N, C-alpha and C positions, 0 to 999 in steps of 0.2 A: 415454581422456581423461576427466577428472573434470568433471562439469557445474558451472556457476557456482552453481546453486542448492545443490548438495551442499556446495560450499566455504563458502558463506554460512551454511548450517545448522551446519556443523562449527565455524566461528568463533563463531557465536552460542552454541553449546552449551558451548564452552570458556570463554567470557567471561560466561556467563549469571549466574554468582554475583556478578559485579561490577555487573550492571544494577540499577537501582532496582526495587523490588517492583512498582510500578505498570506497568512496561514488560515485565517478564519473562513475564507471562501473556497478552499480547496476540498474537493470530495474525491472519494475512491473512484478510479476510472474503470473498474471491472463492471461489465454489464449487469444491471439489476441490483447494484449495491449503491446505497445513498449515504453511507457513513462518512464521517470526516476523515481527511487524509492523515496518515501517521508517518509514512516514509515515501520517498521518491526513489524509484529504481529504474535502471535502463530498460527500454522497451524490448530490446532484442532478447533478453533473458525472460522477461515477464510474458512474452508471447508463448513461451513453452508451457506456461502454467495456466494462463487465463485468456479470455477473449476481450478485446477492447478496440478502440479506434487505432488503425495502423499508421496514421499520419504523424503520431507523436514520437519523439525520441526518448522521452522520459515519461514514466507512468506514476501516478499517485495511487498509493494503496493504503487501505485502512489497516488497523492493527491485526484483525483476523486474517485478511488476505495476505498481509506481509508475512505472517507466520507460515501460511501455506506456501507462499513463494519461496521462503528459505528452505523448506523441506523438499520441494520439488526441484529446486535448482542447486542443491548442495554440491552434487558431483561436478556440475558445469563450473561453478564458482571456484572449486578446488583446482580444477584444471587451469582456469584462467590465472590463479595465483601462482601455480607452478611455472607457467610460461613467463610470468613477470620476473621471477628470480633468476 
C-alpha cells in the first residue's frame, strides 16, 4: 500500500513545473521532513506542536504536518478568535 506522503510527493513532482517559482522551492520546516510546503503558519502556534528553527516568524508545513497542526492547536486558535471579536 502506497503511503499518502509518497502520493503527495509524486503529484507535486509531476506538477512542479506548473507551480510559481516562489512556491516550488519551499519545503516543510519540521525536523526530519523533506516534503513540499502546503501552508504557512505562525511559528508561535507551531512551536506547541513541532520542533523547528526558532528564528523564524512563520513556518512552512507539508499537508500531513498541517493536518496535525490543526488538531493540536484547535483550542488555542478558538481562543484567539474569541479574543478578536
